[in-house]
Structure formats: structure tokens, C-alpha cells
N, C-alpha and C positions, 0 to 999 in steps of 0.2 A: 504494500500500500504506500502511496505517495506520502512523503514526510512534510510536504509543503502545502499550505492552503493560501490562496490569493483571494482577497475580497476586492470588489470593484474591478474584476478581471477584464472587463471590456472597456474600461475607461482609458484615458490617455496614458496614464502611468502603468496601470495594470496590464494593458496590451503590450507596452514596451517591455515590461518585466517578463511576460510570457514568452515573447520572442527571444529574449536573452537566455532564459532557461532552456527553451527549445534548442537554441544554438549549442548549448552545453550538454544537451542530452539528459537534462535533469527532469524527473517527473514531478508533477504538481497536480493539485485539484483546484480548478478555477471556479469561482462563484461570483455571479453578478446579482443585482437586485432581484431579478426574477427567480433565481435559484436559492437565494438566502436573504431574507429581509433582516438586516442587522438590527433594525429597531424592534424586532420581535425577540425578546429575551429567551423564551422557551425554544424557539426555532434555532437560534444561534447555539444554545447549549446542546440541543439534540444533535446538531450536525457536527459540532466540534467534538463532542464525546464519542460520536460514531466514527469520525475520520481519524481522530487522535493524531493530528499533525504535530511535528516537533517545532515547526516554525509557521507563524501566520504573518504574511505580508498584508497589512491592512491598507489597501489602496482605495477602498470605498470612501467617498466623501461627498458632501453637498458643497459645491464650489461657486454657485451663482451669487457672487459677493453683493451685488446691488439688490437683487431680489430678496436676499436674506434680511434686508432692512425692513421689508414690509410683507409682501404676499408669501415669501418663502421663509419667513422667520421661524415658524413652527417646525417645518421639515429640516431646516438648518440645524436646529438644536436637537431634534430627534436623531438625525443621522450622525452629526459630528460629536455630540456628547453621549446621548443614550446608546447609540449603536456601538460607539467605541467602548463604553463601559461594559456592554453586554459581551463583547469579544474579549476584553481584558479579563473579566471574571471567569469566562469559560476557559480561556487559555490558562489561567492560574490553576484551575481545577485539575488540569492534566499536565501541568509543568511545561507548557509550550512557550517558546520565545515569541514575543510580539514586536513587529516593526510597524511604527505608526508615522504617518506623514503629517507634519504640522506646518505652520506658516510664519512668515516674517510679520504678519499682521498681529501677532501677539504683543508686538512692541508698538509704541505710539509714534515713532518716527521723529521724535524731537531731539534725539542725541546727535551730536555732530561727528562723533567717531563711530567705529564699528561696534555693533552690538555683540557682546559676548554671551555664551550660552547661559551664564548665571546672572545676567543683568536683570533688573526688575522688569516684569511684564506689565503692560498697561494697554490692552487692546481697546481701540476706539470704534470698531464696527462690530456688527453682530456675528459675522463670520469669524473674525479673530477671537471674539469672546467665546464662541462655541468650540473652536479648535483648541483654545487654551483649556477649556473645561474638559475636553477629551484628554489632553495631556494629564491633567490632575486626576481624572478617573482612572487612568492607567497606573499612575504612581500610587494611588490608594489601593489598587487591587493586586498589584504584583511587583516583583523586583527585576525579573529578567525581561526587560524591555529595551528597545531602541526607539527613541523619539527623534525624528529628523525634521528640523524646520527648514523649509526651502522657500523659494520665491521666484516669481516671473517665469513660470514653467512653460516650456515649449517642446513640441515633439511631433513625431510623424502621425500619431494615431488619434488626434482629437482636435477640438477647436482651441486656438490659442492666438496670441498676438502676432506671431510671424505669419500665419495663414491669413489673418485679417488684413494685415498690411499688404500682402501680396495680392489679395483679392481686390482691395480698394484701389491699388495702383493700376489695375486693368481698366478702370472706369473713370479715373480722375487724373487731372494734370497736376493737381496740388493737394497735398495732405497736411493737416496741422496735427501736431503731437506735443503733449505736455513735456516741458523741459525743466520743470522744477521738482520732479520726483526722481530720486536716484536709488538704484538698487543693483542686484546681481541677477542676470538671466541664468536660467537653469535648463539644460537639455535633459529630457527624460532618460536618455541613454546613460548619461553620467550619473543621474540619480538612481536608476535601477542597479547600476554596477556598484554604487556605494552601499545600497541596501543589502545586497548579497555579500559584499565585502565584509561588512560588520559581522554578519552571521558566520561566514566561512572562516574568518580569522579569530573568532571568539573574542572580539573586542570588548572592552569594558562596557557594561550596561550604563544607560543614562541618556542624556539629551545631547544631540549633535546638531550642527548646522551645515547644510551642504548646498552650494550653488557652484556655478563655474567661476573660475578666477576672474578678477577684474570687476569693474563696476561702470555704470553709465546711467544716463537719464533715458526715459522712454523715447525722447526725440533722437538721442544718439543711437539707441537700439534700432529704431525705425530707419534711420539714415543708413546704417550698416546693412540692414535687410534689403533695402531698395537701392543700394549704391550702383547697381548695374541696370536699373530700370529708368525709363524716361518719365520721371515724375519729380516734382519739387516737394521736398519735405520741409515744412516751416515750424519753428518752435512757438508754443503758446504757453500761457500760465494755467495753473489748475483752476483759477477763477474763471478763465475763459472756456474751460471745458468741465462744467460742473457734473458731478456724479452723485448718486444717492448715498453710497457708502463712503465713509472717510478713507482716504488713501494716505499712508505715511509718506512724508516728504523725503525723509532720509532713512532708507531701509537696507543699509549695507550690514549684513551679518558677518561676523568673524568666522573664518574657516579654519582657524588654528587647531581646534580640537579634532576636526576631521583629518587635517593634514598630519597630525601627530600619530594617527593610526598607520601611516605609511601609504595611504591611498593617494594616488596621483590625480590631481584635479587639473584638467585642461582649461585654458582661457576661454571666455565666452565667445570671442571672435572665432577661434578654432572650432568650438562646438557648433556655432551657427553655420560655419562653412561646411562642416561635415554633414550637418543636417540638411542643408540646402542641396548638397550633392546627392543625398539619398532619396529626395522626392522628385517627382516628375513635374517640372515647371513648364 
């Protein structure tokens, strides 16, 4: 029987992780919302007790950040807090390791230097609050966990900023992108590799932060994505591009703890280049 269980297996990260494990010839059990409703505590416990995985890669999440402020508020909390608690408690009963993906939105974005893993959290939007609650639910239920905070995720298998920019560039001569929010882009391939690296190398349990090396503004990120396209990319302020959910202005998380494990993190420019070469433009 497979020793690995993946939740959210058909999402952007879950699909990337499945492809990575397929390449390595590693068996796993894949579950998506239709196969296992993580908000149903009994259903989660029954499946986990039956499958008895040694590792659970918890990729399932509600990620509609702006909807989470209003119409998606309830499901945001059900999935990101309650669902995570259900998995953590079930994992604890069988002694399984749990790998959970969290977010830079657990911080408020007011710090001018990099956020360390042990810096005080202060989420300002509902998504960040619910993901932090998921972190705390795991920490209350078990000890053998890896919490990985990440940011600005892009990859081959889902909706993301890179695909949005490429799509808009086909129909517009000029695009405006905010230039006063800075952070670190993260390729799903790098993230999936780090998730498995922590487990495979029996790294110390706890909270980690993982993105690609380097940092940029959304405007700089968009400019790099579209540098070979016939489109003008113009910077604007956050005030000129209002959104329902608060976005941290300074969202650069320290990668020191991740680097200390020996995992090699490529620069976001290189990650983006490899990603663009892998898709059919």
C-alpha cells in the first residue's frame, strides 16, 4: 500500500507534486475534494485510518483571497482551519508526518526587512487568518509536522499570475501592474521538490519558508514574464488598483532556515525561465 497521501491532488501544487512523484516512480494515493471532503471530520478519519499513510502532503486549500473576505468567508475557514485540523488529528492518531502549505499573508507586510520564521504573525485578511489558524491547529494536534509558508505561487497546472499576464498580453497593448508590493515568486516545481526534500532527509520538524531566491514587485515580475512580448507594462500604486483583501506591501520571507537544510533554491528568474520553456506558448 502507498505510504503517501496527497490532498488537493488536482490543484496547482498537488498536480505538480504528483508529476514529481511519478517521475521518481514513487506510489501515492491522490485525493481531491470529490474523493475526500476534508471538512468532514469523520470522513477524513475513516480514510486516513484505512490508508495508514506515513506521510500526508496537505495541498488542499481555499485560495480565493478576495472572495474569502465576503461570499467565500465561511468555506475559507472550513477548509483552511477545520479541514487542516481534521487531517492533523487523524495523522496524529496513526503517527503520520504532515506537510502543510501556509502563506506569507500570515504577516502584515509592515516590516522593512525579511520576515523570519519566528517573527510575530499578524494577518490582515481572512485568508491569512484562516491559514494561520491551520498552522496553530497542526501545532496543537501533533509534533511531526512541516509547515511551509510560501508566496506568489506559479506553475504549469493551475490559474496563476504568469498565465494571467500572458493571456492579457494577447489582447492588450498596455498593462498596468502594482509596483509597491514586493515579495518572492515561487515555482510549484521548486516547492514540490522542497516538500519531498524535508521528508526524505528527515529534516527537523517545524515551520519553514520557501520561495525562489531573489525578490521583486508585481510590476517587475510582470515585466520579466512579458519581456519578449509586444506589450507595454506600466507601474501603478495599490491605491490605483484596489482589491477586496488586504495585500502586504513588503512580503519578503527569509529563506535561511530552508537553505540550512542543504536544499538548493534557484533564483526566481531561472525558475520562471524554466517554467516558460515547459509550457506551450
